[in-house]
N, C-alpha and C positions, 0 to 999 in steps of 0.2 A: 529527159523531162517529158511528161505527157502533154501532147499538143493542145488539149482542151483546157489545161490548167490556167494559163495566163489570160486567155479570153474570158473564161468563166469568172475569175477573180476580178477582172476589170469590170465586167457587167455587175458583179456584186457591189463593187465600189460605187458605181453610178447609181444603182438602186438604193444603197444605203445613204448616199449623199442626198438623193431626192427625198427619201423618207425623213432625213434630218431637217430638211427645209420645211417639211409639212408638219412636224411635231412641235407643239408649243402650247402654252396656256391661252394664247389668243384665239385658238380654234378657227383658223382660216381655212377656207375651202381650197382644194388643189388649184383651181383656176385662178382664184384670188392671189395665191402665192406666186403663180407663174406671171400674172400681170404685175404684181408688186415687184418682182425681180427685174422687170424691164421699165418700172416707173409708170405703169399705166393705170394705177388705182389711186385711191385717196392718199393723202400725205401720211396718215397713220399706218396704213397697210404697207406703204413703201418703207417707212421707218422700221417697222417690225421685221420685214423680210430682208432689207438691204443692210440695216445697221445692227440687227440683233442675231437673226438666224443665219444669214450668209457667212459672216466672219466666224461664227461658232462652228459651222459645218466645215468651212475651209480649214480651220485650225485642227479640228478633229481628224480630218483626212490626212493632212500633212504631218501632224504629230504622230498619228498612228503609223504612217508609212516610215517616219524617221525611226521610231522605236523598233519596229519590226526589222527594218534594214540593218540598223546598228547592231541589234541582237544577233542576227544571222552572221554578220561580218565578224563580230567578236568571237562567236562560237567557232567559226571556221578558222580564224587565226590562232586562237588559243587551244583549239582542238579539245574544247571542253563544252559539253552540251548544257552545262549549267551557267555558262557565262552570259552576262547581260550588260546593258550600258552602264549600270551603276557600279560594275566591278572595278573599273579603272578610275573611279573618283569623280567623273564628270557630273553626274546627276547631283551628288551630294554637295559638290562645290558650287554648282549653279544655284542650288536651293539656298546655300549659305549666303551667296551674294545677294539674292533677292531678299532674304530675311533681314540682312543688314540694312537694306533700304527701308524696310518696314520699321525696324528698331530705331533707326536714326530719324525717321520722319521724312526722309527724302521722297518716299512714294507718295506722300500727301502734297509735296511741293509741286511735282509735275507727274503726269500720268505714266510716262514711259520710263521713269526712274527704275521701277521694279524689274521689267525685262532687261534693261541695260545692265543693271546690277547683276542679274542672273548670268548674262553672257560674260561679264567681266570675271565672275567667279569661275566659269568654265575655262576661260583662257588661263587663269592662274593655276587651275588644276592641271592643265596640259603641261605648262612649264615646270610645275613641281614634279609631276610624274616622270617627265623626261629627265629632269635633273637627278631624281632618285634612282631611276632605272639605269641611266647611263646610255651612251650611244650604241654600244654593241650588246646590250642586255638581251637575254632570252625571254621566253614567255613567262617563266616563273618569276623573274625579277620584275617584269611588268605587272604581274598580278599582285605581288607583294607591295610594290609602290602604289598601285591603285587602292589596295586595302588600307594602306597607311593614310593616304589622302582622304579616303572615305571616312575613316574613323576620326581623323582630325576635324574634318568638316562637320561631322555629326556632333562632336564634342563642343565645337564653337556654336553650333546651332542651339544645342541644349543650354549653353551658357547664356545666349541671347534671350532664350525663353525664361531662364531663371532670373535674369536681371531686367526683364521687361518693366518699363516704368509704370504700367497699370495692367489690371486684368484684361482690359479691353484690347490692349496692344498684344498681350500674349495670345488672346483668343484669335486675333486677326492673323498672327503668325501661324498658329496651329491650323486654322482653316485653309490658309494658303498652302501649307505643306501637304494637306490632304489631296490637293490637285483638283482643278475645276476649270471649265471653259466659260462659266457664267460671267457676263459682263464684259467679255472681250470684244474689241472693235476692229475695224479695218486698219487702224493704226498699228495694232498688235500684229495683224497679218502682214502688213507692209514691212514691219521691223524684223519679224522672225523668219518669214518664208525665204527671202534671199539667202540668208545664212544656212537654212536647212537645205536649200537647193544646191549650194556649193558643196555642202557635206555629202549629199547624195552622189554627186559626180565623183568625189574623191573615193567614196566607199565602193561605187560601181567599178571604178578603175582597178580595184583590188581583186576582182573576180578570178582572173586567170591565175594570179599568185596564190589565192586561197585553194584553188583546185590542185596546184602543184604541191602545196604544203601537206596535202593528204598523203603524199609519198614520203614525207619527212623533210626536215630542214636541209640536210645534205643533198638529197635528191633535187629539191627545189633550186638550190644554188647551182647544181650541175646543169640544170635546165636553163640557166641564165637569169634567174630572178634575183633581184637585189632585195634581200629580206629587210635590210635596214630602211630602205626607201618605202617598202611595203608597210612596215610598221608606222613610219611617219605619216603616210597617207591615211592609214586606218585610224590612228589616234586623232589626227587633225580633223578628219571627216566626222568622226564620232563627236569630237568636241564642238564643232560648229553646229551640227544638226541637233544633237541631243541637248547641248547647252542652250540653244535658241528655243527648243521645245520646252525644256524645264523652266526657262526664264519667263515664258508667257502662260504656262499652264500649271506650274507646280510639279511636285513629284508624282509621276504616274508609273507605277511598277507593273511587272509581270508581262506586259505586252511583248517586250523583246525577248522574253524567255519562252512564253507559251507558243507564239506563232511559229517560230522556226522549228520547234519540236513537232508540231502538228503537220507541217508541210514538208519536212525533210524526206520522209519516205516517198512522197509523190514526185520528187526530182531525182530519185536514185542516189540520195545521200551525197550529192555534189554541192560543195559549199558555194561555188560560183553561181550555179543555177538557182540556188536557194535565195539569193539576194533579191531579185525582182519580185518573186512570188511572196516573200516575207514582207516586202514593202506594201504590196497590195493587200495581203492578209491583215497586216497591222492596221491599215486604213479602215478596212471593213470592221474589225473588232472595236476600234475606238469610236467609230461612228455609231455602231449599235449600242455600245456602252453609254455614250452621251445621250442617245435617244432614251435609253432605259432610265437614266437619272431624272429625266423630265417627265416620264410617264408613271413610274412606280410611286414616287412621292411628289406630286405636283405642288403641294402647298409649301414644302420645305425640301429643296433638292438635296438628294444624296451627293456627296462629293465623288468626282470621277475616279480618283485614286482608290476610294473605298470599293467601288464596283469592280475595278480591275483586280484588286486584291481578293475580292470574293470569288472571282473567276480563277485567279491564279493559285490560291491555296488548295482547292480541291484537285487542281492539276498536279500539284506536288504529291498529294496522297496517291493519285493514280500512278505517278512515276515510281513511287516506293513499291506499290503492289506489282507493277510490271517488272521491276528489277528483281523482286523476290521470286516471281514466276520464272524469269530467265535463269536465276541462280539454281533453281531446282530442276 
Protein backbone atom coordinates (compact mmCIF):
# COMPACT_ATOMS: atom_id res chain seq x y z
CA UNK A 1 0.00 0.00 0.00
CA UNK A 2 1.24 3.46 -0.84
CA UNK A 3 2.44 5.25 2.30
CA UNK A 4 0.69 8.51 1.50
CA UNK A 5 -2.76 6.95 1.02
CA UNK A 6 -4.02 6.61 4.60
CA UNK A 7 -2.78 10.05 5.79
CA UNK A 8 -4.22 11.71 2.68
CA UNK A 9 -7.61 10.08 3.15
CA UNK A 10 -7.60 10.96 6.86
CA UNK A 11 -6.94 14.61 5.98
CA UNK A 12 -9.76 14.50 3.42
CA UNK A 13 -12.13 13.14 6.09
CA UNK A 14 -11.19 16.00 8.46
CA UNK A 15 -11.62 18.59 5.69
CA UNK A 16 -14.97 17.14 4.57
CA UNK A 17 -16.18 16.96 8.19
CA UNK A 18 -15.26 20.62 8.73
CA UNK A 19 -17.00 21.56 5.49
CA UNK A 20 -20.10 19.65 6.57
CA UNK A 21 -20.26 21.71 9.77
CA UNK A 22 -20.00 24.93 7.76
CA UNK A 23 -22.69 24.15 5.17
CA UNK A 24 -26.33 24.85 5.92
CA UNK A 25 -29.24 27.24 5.35
CA UNK A 26 -28.37 29.28 8.46
CA UNK A 27 -25.34 30.81 6.72
CA UNK A 28 -23.07 30.92 9.76
CA UNK A 29 -19.51 32.22 9.46
CA UNK A 30 -16.67 29.72 10.15
CA UNK A 31 -15.73 31.48 13.42
CA UNK A 32 -19.35 31.41 14.58
CA UNK A 33 -19.53 27.67 13.84
CA UNK A 34 -16.34 27.07 15.83
CA UNK A 35 -17.63 29.11 18.77
CA UNK A 36 -21.02 27.40 18.57
CA UNK A 37 -19.33 24.02 18.68
CA UNK A 38 -17.91 24.88 22.11
CA UNK A 39 -21.04 26.71 23.31
CA UNK A 40 -19.51 30.19 23.13
CA UNK A 41 -22.20 31.89 21.01
CA UNK A 42 -25.89 32.65 21.34
CA UNK A 43 -28.33 29.87 22.15
CA UNK A 44 -29.57 29.81 18.55
CA UNK A 45 -26.08 29.35 17.07
CA UNK A 46 -25.24 26.65 19.62
CA UNK A 47 -28.50 24.86 18.81
CA UNK A 48 -27.84 24.94 15.06
CA UNK A 49 -24.26 23.71 15.37
CA UNK A 50 -24.53 21.20 18.20
CA UNK A 51 -28.02 19.79 17.66
CA UNK A 52 -28.41 19.95 13.88
CA UNK A 53 -25.09 20.08 12.03
CA UNK A 54 -22.84 18.10 14.40
CA UNK A 55 -24.97 14.91 14.63
CA UNK A 56 -25.58 15.05 10.88
CA UNK A 57 -21.85 15.30 10.16
CA UNK A 58 -20.99 12.55 12.66
CA UNK A 59 -23.55 10.20 11.12
CA UNK A 60 -22.42 10.98 7.57
CA UNK A 61 -18.82 10.14 8.49
CA UNK A 62 -19.58 6.99 10.46
CA UNK A 63 -22.21 5.64 8.06
CA UNK A 64 -19.96 6.30 5.07
CA UNK A 65 -17.10 4.51 6.84
CA UNK A 66 -19.42 1.60 7.65
CA UNK A 67 -20.62 1.16 4.08
CA UNK A 68 -17.13 1.44 2.59
CA UNK A 69 -15.63 -0.99 5.11
CA UNK A 70 -18.45 -3.55 4.82
CA UNK A 71 -18.35 -3.39 1.02
CA UNK A 72 -14.60 -4.02 0.94
CA UNK A 73 -14.89 -6.90 3.45
CA UNK A 74 -17.70 -8.61 1.52
CA UNK A 75 -15.92 -8.21 -1.82
CA UNK A 76 -12.81 -9.77 -0.30
CA UNK A 77 -14.64 -12.66 1.32
CA UNK A 78 -16.90 -13.48 -1.63
CA UNK A 79 -14.11 -12.68 -4.12
CA UNK A 80 -16.71 -10.81 -6.10
CA UNK A 81 -16.01 -7.16 -7.03
CA UNK A 82 -19.76 -6.50 -7.34
CA UNK A 83 -20.56 -7.54 -3.75
CA UNK A 84 -21.92 -4.88 -1.42
CA UNK A 85 -23.67 -4.80 1.98
CA UNK A 86 -27.13 -5.32 0.53
CA UNK A 87 -26.09 -8.63 -1.03
CA UNK A 88 -26.58 -10.68 2.15
CA UNK A 89 -29.93 -9.17 3.06
CA UNK A 90 -28.83 -6.88 5.91
CA UNK A 91 -29.83 -3.57 4.32
CA UNK A 92 -33.18 -4.81 3.04
CA UNK A 93 -34.17 -6.39 6.34
CA UNK A 94 -33.08 -3.34 8.35
CA UNK A 95 -35.15 -1.15 6.03
CA UNK A 96 -38.12 -3.49 6.48
CA UNK A 97 -37.84 -3.32 10.28
CA UNK A 98 -37.86 0.46 10.17
CA UNK A 99 -40.75 0.55 7.66
CA UNK A 100 -42.85 -1.64 9.97
CA UNK A 101 -42.45 0.92 12.77
CA UNK A 102 -43.68 3.61 10.36
CA UNK A 103 -46.56 1.42 9.19
CA UNK A 104 -47.74 0.51 12.67
CA UNK A 105 -47.33 4.03 14.06
CA UNK A 106 -44.65 3.05 16.60
CA UNK A 107 -42.29 5.67 15.15
CA UNK A 108 -44.77 8.37 16.16
CA UNK A 109 -45.04 6.96 19.68
CA UNK A 110 -41.38 7.52 20.51
CA UNK A 111 -38.51 8.89 18.44
CA UNK A 112 -36.08 5.96 18.68
CA UNK A 113 -38.60 3.30 17.61
CA UNK A 114 -37.54 3.64 13.97
CA UNK A 115 -33.79 2.94 14.42
CA UNK A 116 -34.51 0.21 16.98
CA UNK A 117 -36.86 -1.44 14.49
CA UNK A 118 -34.19 -1.22 11.82
CA UNK A 119 -31.59 -2.94 13.99
CA UNK A 120 -34.11 -5.63 14.95
CA UNK A 121 -34.64 -6.28 11.25
CA UNK A 122 -30.89 -6.62 10.70
CA UNK A 123 -30.62 -9.16 13.54
CA UNK A 124 -33.48 -11.20 12.04
CA UNK A 125 -31.72 -11.14 8.66
CA UNK A 126 -28.51 -12.52 10.17
CA UNK A 127 -30.33 -15.37 11.90
CA UNK A 128 -32.26 -16.21 8.73
CA UNK A 129 -29.19 -16.08 6.46
CA UNK A 130 -27.24 -18.31 8.87
CA UNK A 131 -30.13 -20.77 9.06
CA UNK A 132 -30.56 -20.91 5.29
CA UNK A 133 -26.86 -21.09 4.44
CA UNK A 134 -25.99 -23.66 7.12
CA UNK A 135 -22.94 -23.89 9.33
CA UNK A 136 -20.46 -25.13 6.72
CA UNK A 137 -21.88 -23.41 3.66
CA UNK A 138 -19.63 -21.93 1.01
CA UNK A 139 -19.77 -18.49 -0.54
CA UNK A 140 -22.37 -19.49 -3.14
CA UNK A 141 -24.80 -20.68 -0.46
CA UNK A 142 -24.25 -17.48 1.49
CA UNK A 143 -24.99 -15.34 -1.59
CA UNK A 144 -28.13 -17.34 -2.42
CA UNK A 145 -29.37 -17.07 1.18
CA UNK A 146 -28.71 -13.32 1.12
CA UNK A 147 -30.57 -12.89 -2.17
CA UNK A 148 -33.52 -14.85 -0.78
CA UNK A 149 -33.68 -12.71 2.37
CA UNK A 150 -33.30 -9.49 0.33
CA UNK A 151 -36.12 -10.51 -2.03
CA UNK A 152 -38.41 -11.49 0.85
CA UNK A 153 -37.71 -8.23 2.71
CA UNK A 154 -38.35 -6.22 -0.47
CA UNK A 155 -41.65 -8.05 -1.00
CA UNK A 156 -42.80 -7.33 2.56
CA UNK A 157 -41.75 -3.69 2.21
CA UNK A 158 -43.81 -3.41 -0.97
CA UNK A 159 -46.74 -5.04 0.83
CA UNK A 160 -46.49 -2.46 3.63
CA UNK A 161 -46.55 0.31 1.02
CA UNK A 162 -49.50 -1.29 -0.73
CA UNK A 163 -51.49 -1.57 2.51
CA UNK A 164 -50.47 1.80 3.96
CA UNK A 165 -53.46 3.29 5.81
CA UNK A 166 -53.18 6.64 4.01
CA UNK A 167 -51.25 8.30 1.16
CA UNK A 168 -49.35 10.32 3.74
CA UNK A 169 -48.14 7.15 5.49
CA UNK A 170 -47.04 5.70 2.16
CA UNK A 171 -45.22 8.91 1.29
CA UNK A 172 -43.43 8.88 4.66
CA UNK A 173 -42.26 5.31 4.04
CA UNK A 174 -41.05 6.13 0.52
CA UNK A 175 -39.15 9.21 1.68
CA UNK A 176 -37.49 7.23 4.46
CA UNK A 177 -36.46 4.48 2.04
CA UNK A 178 -34.71 7.06 -0.15
CA UNK A 179 -32.20 7.69 2.66
CA UNK A 180 -31.51 10.94 4.48
CA UNK A 181 -29.66 12.43 7.46
CA UNK A 182 -32.01 15.37 7.85
CA UNK A 183 -33.49 15.77 11.31
CA UNK A 184 -31.13 13.32 13.00
CA UNK A 185 -30.06 14.13 16.55
CA UNK A 186 -27.37 13.15 19.04
CA UNK A 187 -29.78 10.48 20.28
CA UNK A 188 -29.44 8.74 16.91
CA UNK A 189 -25.65 9.08 17.13
CA UNK A 190 -25.59 7.58 20.63
CA UNK A 191 -27.81 4.69 19.54
CA UNK A 192 -26.13 3.76 16.26
CA UNK A 193 -22.41 4.55 16.62
CA UNK A 194 -21.63 1.97 19.37
CA UNK A 195 -23.09 -0.82 17.22
CA UNK A 196 -21.21 0.45 14.18
CA UNK A 197 -17.96 0.59 16.17
CA UNK A 198 -18.33 -3.04 17.31
CA UNK A 199 -19.02 -4.00 13.70
CA UNK A 200 -15.86 -2.17 12.56
CA UNK A 201 -13.73 -4.13 15.05
CA UNK A 202 -15.19 -7.44 13.87
CA UNK A 203 -14.65 -6.59 10.20
CA UNK A 204 -11.12 -5.31 10.84
CA UNK A 205 -10.28 -8.62 12.54
CA UNK A 206 -11.01 -10.36 9.20
CA UNK A 207 -8.16 -8.62 7.35
CA UNK A 208 -5.54 -11.39 7.51
CA UNK A 209 -8.12 -14.05 6.69
CA UNK A 210 -9.29 -12.11 3.64
CA UNK A 211 -5.70 -11.84 2.39
CA UNK A 212 -5.31 -15.61 2.81
CA UNK A 213 -8.54 -16.25 0.89
CA UNK A 214 -7.00 -14.72 -2.24
CA UNK A 215 -4.99 -17.99 -2.46
CA UNK A 216 -8.19 -20.06 -2.30
CA UNK A 217 -10.17 -21.67 0.51
CA UNK A 218 -7.98 -24.77 0.74
CA UNK A 219 -4.82 -22.69 0.95
CA UNK A 220 -6.38 -20.45 3.60
CA UNK A 221 -7.29 -23.51 5.70
CA UNK A 222 -3.78 -24.91 5.32
CA UNK A 223 -2.43 -21.60 6.69
CA UNK A 224 -4.47 -22.14 9.84
CA UNK A 225 -7.48 -19.89 9.22
CA UNK A 226 -10.89 -21.05 10.44
CA UNK A 227 -13.13 -20.01 7.54
CA UNK A 228 -16.30 -20.74 9.48
CA UNK A 229 -15.25 -18.36 12.26
CA UNK A 230 -14.17 -15.83 9.64
CA UNK A 231 -17.61 -15.95 8.03
CA UNK A 232 -19.33 -15.54 11.40
CA UNK A 233 -17.26 -12.46 12.25
CA UNK A 234 -17.86 -10.97 8.81
CA UNK A 235 -21.62 -11.51 8.84
CA UNK A 236 -22.02 -10.32 12.42
CA UNK A 237 -19.80 -7.28 11.81
CA UNK A 238 -21.76 -6.37 8.69
CA UNK A 239 -25.07 -6.86 10.47
CA UNK A 240 -24.15 -4.68 13.43
CA UNK A 241 -22.58 -1.85 11.44
CA UNK A 242 -24.75 -1.77 8.31
CA UNK A 243 -27.90 -2.58 10.27
CA UNK A 244 -27.30 0.35 12.61
CA UNK A 245 -26.44 2.64 9.67
CA UNK A 246 -29.57 1.70 7.71
CA UNK A 247 -31.69 1.99 10.84
CA UNK A 248 -30.88 5.68 11.33
CA UNK A 249 -30.37 6.86 7.74
CA UNK A 250 -32.48 4.65 5.50
CA UNK A 251 -31.25 2.81 2.45
CA UNK A 252 -28.08 4.40 1.03
CA UNK A 253 -26.63 2.41 -1.84
CA UNK A 254 -23.53 2.25 -4.01
CA UNK A 255 -21.03 3.57 -1.41
CA UNK A 256 -19.94 0.03 -0.49
CA UNK A 257 -19.56 -0.81 -4.17
CA UNK A 258 -17.91 2.29 -5.61
CA UNK A 259 -15.30 3.10 -2.96
CA UNK A 260 -13.54 -0.32 -2.82
CA UNK A 261 -13.40 -0.37 -6.64
CA UNK A 262 -11.75 3.04 -6.81
CA UNK A 263 -9.20 2.36 -4.07
CA UNK A 264 -8.33 -1.30 -4.76
CA UNK A 265 -5.53 -0.57 -7.29
CA UNK A 266 -3.88 1.81 -4.79
CA UNK A 267 -3.41 -0.98 -2.19
CA UNK A 268 -2.05 -3.59 -4.59
CA UNK A 269 -5.39 -5.45 -4.74
CA UNK A 270 -4.92 -6.75 -1.17
CA UNK A 271 -8.33 -7.23 0.53
CA UNK A 272 -6.94 -6.72 4.03
CA UNK A 273 -5.20 -3.46 3.17
CA UNK A 274 -8.34 -2.26 1.40
CA UNK A 275 -10.44 -2.28 4.60
CA UNK A 276 -9.13 0.88 6.36
CA UNK A 277 -8.80 2.94 3.18
CA UNK A 278 -12.34 2.00 2.09
CA UNK A 279 -13.65 3.11 5.48
CA UNK A 280 -11.98 6.51 5.11
CA UNK A 281 -13.01 6.80 1.46
CA UNK A 282 -16.62 5.98 2.31
CA UNK A 283 -16.64 8.65 5.01
CA UNK A 284 -15.34 11.25 2.54
CA UNK A 285 -17.89 10.29 -0.13
CA UNK A 286 -20.91 10.41 2.16
CA UNK A 287 -19.83 13.68 3.81
CA UNK A 288 -19.47 15.27 0.37
CA UNK A 289 -22.79 13.80 -0.82
CA UNK A 290 -24.58 15.11 2.28
CA UNK A 291 -23.08 18.55 1.69
CA UNK A 292 -24.30 18.38 -1.92
CA UNK A 293 -27.92 17.70 -0.93
CA UNK A 294 -27.88 20.87 1.18
CA UNK A 295 -26.25 23.04 -1.48
CA UNK A 296 -27.81 21.92 -4.77
CA UNK A 297 -31.47 22.30 -3.73
CA UNK A 298 -31.53 24.28 -0.48
CA UNK A 299 -35.29 24.87 -0.56
CA UNK A 300 -36.17 21.17 -0.84
CA UNK A 301 -33.33 18.81 -0.01
CA UNK A 302 -32.52 15.94 -2.32
CA UNK A 303 -32.52 12.59 -0.55
CA UNK A 304 -29.06 11.26 0.21
CA UNK A 305 -29.79 7.86 -1.33
CA UNK A 306 -30.74 9.59 -4.58
CA UNK A 307 -27.39 11.42 -4.73
CA UNK A 308 -25.35 8.26 -4.06
CA UNK A 309 -27.39 6.44 -6.73
CA UNK A 310 -26.64 9.24 -9.21
CA UNK A 311 -22.95 8.74 -8.42
CA UNK A 312 -23.13 4.94 -8.54
CA UNK A 313 -25.10 4.46 -11.78
CA UNK A 314 -22.50 6.18 -14.03
CA UNK A 315 -19.86 4.13 -12.21
CA UNK A 316 -21.60 0.97 -13.45
CA UNK A 317 -21.51 2.34 -17.00
CA UNK A 318 -17.78 2.91 -16.57
CA UNK A 319 -17.34 -0.69 -15.34
CA UNK A 320 -19.13 -2.02 -18.43
CA UNK A 321 -16.90 0.04 -20.75
CA UNK A 322 -13.77 -1.08 -18.88
CA UNK A 323 -14.75 -4.75 -19.06
CA UNK A 324 -15.37 -4.46 -22.82
CA UNK A 325 -11.96 -2.86 -23.33
CA UNK A 326 -10.27 -5.61 -21.32
CA UNK A 327 -12.13 -8.27 -23.30
CA UNK A 328 -10.83 -6.88 -26.57
